[in-house]
VEXDRENSE-890170 format. One record per residue (C-alpha): residue number from 1; x, y, z; residue in one letter. Coordinates in pm, 1 decimal. Example, Ala and Ser with C-alpha at 12.3 -4.5 7.8 and 13.67 -1.06 7.14 Angstrom:
<recs>
- 1:1230.0:-450.0:780.0:a
- 2:1367.0:-106.0:714.0:s
</recs>
This chain:
<recs>
- 1:-2205.4:1523.5:-779.9:m
- 2:-1987.8:1689.5:-1038.9:s
- 3:-1826.7:1479.3:-1308.7:t
- 4:-1525.5:1708.0:-1328.5:a
- 5:-1179.6:1570.9:-1263.5:s
- 6:-1070.0:1586.3:-900.9:p
- 7:-878.8:1895.8:-802.0:r
- 8:-527.0:1862.7:-666.3:l
- 9:-449.1:2028.4:-337.0:c
- 10:-110.5:2144.9:-209.2:p
- 11:111.9:1886.6:-48.3:s
- 12:25.6:1823.7:312.7:g
- 13:-298.6:2018.2:308.1:s
- 14:-661.9:1965.1:230.7:a
- 15:-820.4:2120.0:-82.0:p
- 16:-1005.8:2451.3:-59.7:p
- 17:-1323.1:2389.9:134.3:q
- 18:-1656.7:2464.0:-33.0:p
- 19:-1971.3:2478.7:176.1:a
- 20:-2049.6:2150.0:343.6:g
- 21:-1696.8:2011.5:330.8:r
- 22:-1499.4:1979.6:657.5:p
- 23:-1176.2:2166.8:704.6:s
- 24:-840.9:1995.6:746.0:s
- 25:-862.7:2068.8:1118.7:s
- 26:-1190.0:1879.1:1131.7:l
- 27:-1028.2:1594.7:938.7:l
- 28:-754.8:1576.3:1199.5:s
- 29:-1005.7:1593.5:1483.0:a
- 30:-1214.1:1313.9:1333.5:l
- 31:-912.4:1098.8:1263.3:a
- 32:-788.8:1124.9:1620.0:t
- 33:-1127.3:1087.0:1788.2:a
- 34:-1157.8:769.9:1997.1:p
- 35:-1438.1:620.0:1789.2:h
- 36:-1396.8:777.2:1446.8:f
- 37:-1024.9:757.1:1380.9:a
- 38:-988.8:606.7:1037.6:g
- 39:-1358.5:606.5:956.6:t
- 40:-1255.5:866.2:706.2:l
- 41:-1126.4:538.9:565.7:g
- 42:-1084.2:477.3:198.0:h
- 43:-1301.7:742.5:35.0:v
- 44:-1200.9:1083.7:-94.4:d
- 45:-1316.9:1140.9:-448.8:v
- 46:-1417.4:1482.6:-577.8:a
- 47:-1708.3:1386.8:-795.3:g
- 48:-1773.5:1072.2:-998.1:k
- 49:-1459.4:907.5:-1118.0:e
- 50:-1478.0:654.7:-1399.5:s
- 51:-1209.1:388.3:-1434.1:l
- 52:-936.5:506.3:-1666.3:r
- 53:-600.4:370.5:-1779.5:p
- 54:-303.6:415.2:-1549.8:l
- 55:-133.8:739.7:-1654.9:p
- 56:230.9:749.7:-1750.1:s
- 57:475.7:846.5:-1477.6:p
- 58:493.7:1221.1:-1430.5:v
- 59:871.4:1239.5:-1397.7:c
- 60:1043.9:900.2:-1414.2:p
- 61:1387.0:1059.5:-1455.2:l
- 62:1356.3:1246.1:-1126.4:d
- 63:1262.1:921.9:-951.2:l
- 64:1611.1:790.9:-1023.2:a
- 65:1779.0:1053.0:-808.4:t
- 66:1538.4:1246.4:-589.0:k
- 67:1182.2:1329.8:-503.2:s
- 68:949.9:1395.6:-790.6:c
- 69:880.8:1769.3:-800.2:a
- 70:553.5:1719.6:-985.4:a
- 71:398.9:1512.0:-706.2:f
- 72:181.6:1699.8:-459.2:e
- 73:73.3:1425.7:-219.4:y
- 74:372.0:1191.1:-205.3:i
- 75:750.8:1197.2:-183.4:i
- 76:956.3:947.4:-381.6:t
- 77:1322.6:853.4:-369.1:a
- 78:1566.2:570.4:-424.4:k
- 79:1722.8:417.2:-115.0:k
- 80:1982.7:156.1:-28.8:g
- 81:2357.1:131.9:-89.0:k
- 82:2295.4:44.1:-452.7:n
- 83:1988.6:267.7:-495.1:s
- 84:1786.4:-44.3:-568.7:n
- 85:1493.4:29.4:-335.8:v
- 86:1209.0:257.7:-436.5:g
- 87:1062.6:460.5:-148.5:l
- 88:715.9:617.3:-159.3:v
- 89:608.7:832.7:134.1:q
- 90:250.3:950.7:167.6:l
- 91:279.0:1321.3:239.3:n
- 92:-36.2:1493.3:360.8:r
- 93:62.5:1534.4:726.9:p
- 94:-192.1:1803.8:812.5:k
- 95:-467.8:1567.9:697.7:a
- 96:-300.6:1260.7:855.3:l
- 97:-224.8:1135.0:503.7:n
- 98:-588.7:1136.6:402.2:a
- 99:-624.2:911.9:99.3:l
- 100:-768.1:1155.0:-151.9:c
- 101:-811.6:1050.3:-512.5:d
- 102:-517.0:1262.6:-621.2:g
- 103:-291.1:1082.1:-375.3:l
- 104:-396.8:741.1:-504.3:i
- 105:-335.8:850.7:-863.4:e
- 106:11.9:976.5:-774.6:e
- 107:86.5:658.2:-581.5:l
- 108:-7.8:454.8:-886.4:n
- 109:218.5:666.6:-1106.1:q
- 110:513.4:624.7:-869.6:a
- 111:457.6:250.0:-840.0:l
- 112:449.3:216.0:-1218.7:q
- 113:771.7:416.9:-1252.3:a
- 114:950.9:195.7:-999.1:f
- 115:802.4:-115.7:-1159.4:e
- 116:953.7:-14.6:-1493.5:e
- 117:1290.7:86.8:-1343.9:d
- 118:1532.9:-206.3:-1396.4:p
- 119:1753.9:-86.4:-1109.9:a
- 120:1476.2:-116.0:-850.9:v
- 121:1416.9:-457.8:-697.8:g
- 122:1170.7:-377.4:-419.0:a
- 123:954.1:-90.4:-296.5:i
- 124:882.7:54.3:49.4:v
- 125:555.0:237.9:111.8:l
- 126:531.1:452.6:423.8:t
- 127:362.0:757.1:573.3:g
- 128:451.9:978.3:868.1:g
- 129:527.0:899.7:1230.9:e
- 130:175.2:997.5:1337.9:k
- 131:-15.6:830.4:1058.7:a
- 132:49.4:585.3:778.1:f
- 133:-295.5:680.8:650.3:a
- 134:-576.4:757.4:893.1:a
- 135:-851.3:829.0:645.5:g
- 136:-1015.9:1067.2:404.2:a
- 137:-1306.9:1308.1:387.5:d
- 138:-1637.2:1147.8:488.3:i
- 139:-1821.5:1429.4:311.8:k
- 140:-1681.8:1308.1:-20.2:e
- 141:-1874.8:984.7:4.8:m
- 142:-2180.1:1121.4:181.8:q
- 143:-2366.8:1220.9:-133.8:n
- 144:-2267.4:927.4:-353.3:l
- 145:-2548.1:698.3:-463.5:t
- 146:-2540.8:329.7:-543.0:f
- 147:-2554.9:422.6:-910.5:q
- 148:-2254.2:653.1:-870.4:d
- 149:-2044.8:383.0:-705.1:c
- 150:-2148.5:97.5:-931.0:y
- 151:-2127.0:275.3:-1265.6:s
- 152:-1788.1:435.9:-1190.9:s
- 153:-1637.2:122.5:-1032.8:k
- 154:-1564.7:332.1:-727.1:f
- 155:-1226.0:259.5:-562.2:l
- 156:-1125.4:12.1:-833.1:s
- 157:-807.5:205.5:-910.8:h
- 158:-686.2:127.2:-558.4:w
- 159:-624.3:-231.3:-666.9:d
- 160:-337.4:-129.4:-895.3:r
- 161:-102.5:-166.9:-600.3:l
- 162:-170.8:-540.5:-609.0:t
- 163:-66.7:-558.1:-974.5:w
- 164:294.0:-460.1:-903.0:v
- 165:524.9:-757.3:-962.4:k
- 166:804.5:-623.9:-744.0:k
- 167:765.9:-683.0:-368.9:p
- 168:613.7:-392.9:-174.2:v
- 169:680.9:-347.5:197.1:i
- 170:447.1:-131.2:404.6:a
- 171:626.9:53.1:686.2:a
- 172:341.0:154.5:915.2:v
- 173:378.2:413.4:1188.5:n
- 174:78.8:557.3:1371.2:g
- 175:-271.8:513.9:1235.7:y
- 176:-348.9:259.1:962.6:a
- 177:-725.6:278.7:975.5:l
- 178:-1002.7:223.4:725.8:g
- 179:-848.6:270.3:383.9:g
- 180:-506.2:304.0:542.0:g
- 181:-530.2:-47.0:681.5:c
- 182:-658.1:-173.3:347.3:e
- 183:-368.2:-5.7:165.1:l
- 184:-116.5:-169.2:400.0:a
- 185:-276.8:-510.1:347.9:m
- 186:-235.5:-476.5:-28.9:m
- 187:140.4:-477.9:28.2:c
- 188:340.1:-800.5:46.7:d
- 189:503.2:-744.7:386.0:i
- 190:396.3:-519.4:673.8:i
- 191:648.9:-380.2:921.3:y
- 192:503.4:-175.0:1206.0:a
- 193:631.5:89.3:1442.1:g
- 194:577.4:30.4:1812.3:e
- 195:289.7:278.3:1826.8:k
- 196:108.3:166.7:1510.8:a
- 197:-265.9:101.1:1527.2:q
- 198:-474.4:-94.2:1276.4:f
- 199:-849.7:-90.4:1231.8:g
- 200:-1153.4:-105.6:1002.2:q
- 201:-1400.0:134.5:1170.0:p
- 202:-1635.1:189.0:873.9:e
- 203:-1922.9:29.0:1065.9:i
- 204:-1929.5:336.0:1291.0:l
- 205:-2044.3:555.3:1003.1:i
- 206:-2294.9:309.6:861.5:g
- 207:-2094.8:135.1:591.6:t
- 208:-1839.7:-144.1:550.7:i
- 209:-1484.1:-165.0:416.2:p
- 210:-1483.0:-132.0:38.4:g
- 211:-1120.0:-179.4:-66.4:a
- 212:-1053.6:-532.0:56.8:g
- 213:-1085.8:-487.3:432.9:g
- 214:-1329.4:-770.2:495.4:t
- 215:-1141.4:-1008.9:267.4:q
- 216:-770.8:-946.8:326.4:r
- 217:-808.7:-890.7:700.2:l
- 218:-994.4:-1221.6:741.6:t
- 219:-725.9:-1406.7:549.3:r
- 220:-453.3:-1241.6:757.0:a
- 221:-588.2:-1269.2:1112.1:v
- 222:-869.4:-1523.7:1090.4:g
- 223:-1246.6:-1493.6:1106.1:k
- 224:-1297.0:-1421.3:1474.7:s
- 225:-1061.7:-1123.7:1510.7:l
- 226:-1152.8:-985.2:1167.6:a
- 227:-1521.8:-1007.4:1252.0:m
- 228:-1464.7:-834.4:1585.1:e
- 229:-1267.8:-551.1:1424.2:m
- 230:-1513.6:-500.1:1138.6:v
- 231:-1829.4:-523.2:1351.9:l
- 232:-1709.3:-307.5:1642.4:t
- 233:-1471.3:-69.2:1468.3:g
- 234:-1213.4:-135.9:1740.4:d
- 235:-844.0:-90.8:1669.6:r
- 236:-560.1:-329.6:1747.5:i
- 237:-205.9:-239.0:1848.7:s
- 238:108.8:-326.8:1658.6:a
- 239:178.4:-598.9:1914.3:q
- 240:-167.0:-753.2:1870.0:d
- 241:-133.5:-724.9:1492.2:a
- 242:195.4:-915.7:1500.6:k
- 243:52.7:-1184.4:1725.4:q
- 244:-242.6:-1224.0:1487.7:a
- 245:-21.0:-1251.0:1180.0:g
- 246:-104.6:-916.3:1019.5:l
- 247:245.1:-774.6:1082.7:v
- 248:582.8:-942.0:1029.9:s
- 249:802.5:-737.8:1263.0:k
- 250:783.3:-441.4:1501.7:i
- 251:1051.9:-172.8:1530.2:f
- 252:1101.1:156.0:1714.8:p
- 253:922.5:441.3:1541.3:v
- 254:1242.8:618.5:1443.8:e
- 255:1408.9:313.2:1282.7:t
- 256:1106.5:157.7:1111.4:l
- 257:1165.7:291.4:760.4:v
- 258:1536.0:213.8:781.8:e
- 259:1459.1:-147.1:873.0:e
- 260:1205.2:-175.4:592.1:a
- 261:1464.1:-46.9:345.3:v
- 262:1714.8:-305.7:475.4:k
- 263:1464.6:-583.4:408.4:c
- 264:1390.4:-439.1:64.3:a
- 265:1765.7:-427.3:-11.6:e
- 266:1798.3:-793.3:79.3:k
- 267:1509.4:-879.3:-152.2:i
- 268:1646.0:-658.9:-431.3:a
- 269:1980.7:-839.7:-420.2:s
- 270:1814.2:-1155.4:-552.8:n
- 271:1704.1:-1227.7:-907.1:s
- 272:1415.2:-997.3:-993.8:k
- 273:1251.8:-1244.6:-1229.6:i
- 274:1269.4:-1530.4:-978.0:v
- 275:1151.0:-1298.4:-700.1:t
- 276:845.6:-1214.4:-911.1:a
- 277:775.4:-1585.8:-953.4:m
- 278:804.3:-1642.6:-579.0:a
- 279:565.9:-1354.9:-507.7:k
- 280:314.8:-1487.6:-760.3:e
- 281:325.7:-1832.2:-605.1:s
- 282:271.8:-1709.3:-247.3:v
- 283:-14.5:-1480.9:-352.8:n
- 284:-180.4:-1772.0:-531.2:a
- 285:-228.7:-1938.2:-191.9:a
- 286:-504.0:-1684.4:-122.4:f
- 287:-681.4:-1748.9:-451.5:e
- 288:-654.9:-2123.5:-514.4:m
- 289:-721.8:-2455.2:-348.7:t
- 290:-418.4:-2634.4:-205.8:l
- 291:-405.2:-2873.2:-502.8:t
- 292:-426.8:-2591.3:-757.1:e
- 293:-170.9:-2385.8:-569.4:g
- 294:81.6:-2668.4:-557.7:i
- 295:36.3:-2723.8:-931.9:k
- 296:111.2:-2356.4:-996.0:l
- 297:409.7:-2368.6:-764.1:e
- 298:551.0:-2665.0:-955.3:k
- 299:507.0:-2485.1:-1289.5:k
- 300:680.0:-2174.1:-1159.1:l
- 301:953.4:-2385.5:-999.1:f
- 302:1014.6:-2559.6:-1330.6:y
- 303:1015.5:-2219.7:-1500.5:s
- 304:1312.2:-2104.5:-1294.5:t
- 305:1518.1:-2371.4:-1474.4:f
- 306:1473.5:-2173.1:-1794.8:a
- 307:1650.1:-1871.7:-1643.6:t
- 308:2018.6:-1781.7:-1641.0:e
- 309:1982.3:-1668.3:-1281.4:d
- 310:1890.3:-2018.4:-1165.9:r
- 311:2205.2:-2152.8:-1331.0:k
- 312:2414.3:-1876.9:-1176.5:e
- 313:2262.8:-1922.8:-831.7:g
- 314:2327.9:-2295.6:-817.3:m
- 315:2674.4:-2262.2:-968.8:s
- 316:2764.2:-1995.7:-711.1:a
- 317:2642.5:-2221.7:-430.6:f
- 318:2849.7:-2517.3:-551.3:v
- 319:3155.0:-2295.5:-607.7:e
- 320:3105.5:-2127.6:-267.2:k
- 321:3091.3:-1774.7:-401.3:r
- 322:2833.6:-1497.1:-411.0:k
- 323:2586.4:-1519.1:-696.4:a
- 324:2589.7:-1246.6:-959.9:n
- 325:2233.0:-1233.0:-1084.6:f
- 326:2157.6:-1063.7:-1418.0:k
- 327:1777.2:-1079.0:-1393.8:d
- 328:1764.0:-1309.8:-1692.9:q
</recs>
């Protein structure tokens, strides 16, 4: 495997295909096959990739008003009446939003830009109507060795999504399989379109989920269903995902993103600093014992009393008026 930096490919298309690498049409065929949809999963790295610091945003100024022209794999914009919602759309439709390394790097850049934007209070992550993210190129992982994966901390840069303090809502239409399902589960809330499908089919190509699939899925839906999905590679529908607790709400395909933005607007209207505390406390429930979690909750609860927004919120309630939070 080459140690060169991964090459970027044009938006919505697969990179030029050297010998031994499947074409974008093969990617689409694999992703829509009954048994291998999403087994393209979470791997698409052109050569070894060592862990490196998160790069600075490519064009933070453009993010304030429109899509970032420098991005090749994603589209970014601000949404909502007050432009307080950051929207990131995965944009490789011909490859069913295959999660190549370049896409993940651009996603991380966009997330960092929205994280640092004081006007943005919440973020929506979505894909296309056919696929949120159905997978990547199996050939890219085929020749990797244990040494390659271990020494380069393979896939570790995916976890940067979980570092974002602002709430992230996944708006999932179509396929969320393999790495696409894992990416959605890294978000704080999942809204699904009526035709969405979720799955972890890595077992069908002789491997297992490597970006949190076995851990987050089990915590979301319980051991039995998670074990069934991971061991068989079977998908579940949006309706089954909601019943199991993986998804919060289901909407028509055409209104899904709009509804996700509405939820994000509601979140963004609250105090950003207190919202970050609330998110931290809920996430701690997956990492701590009940006793430890309650102790953390109490500390964060007490911490809100050091903020101006807590004073404003309670004063507004008593005075029967709308709170005017300053994020302080």
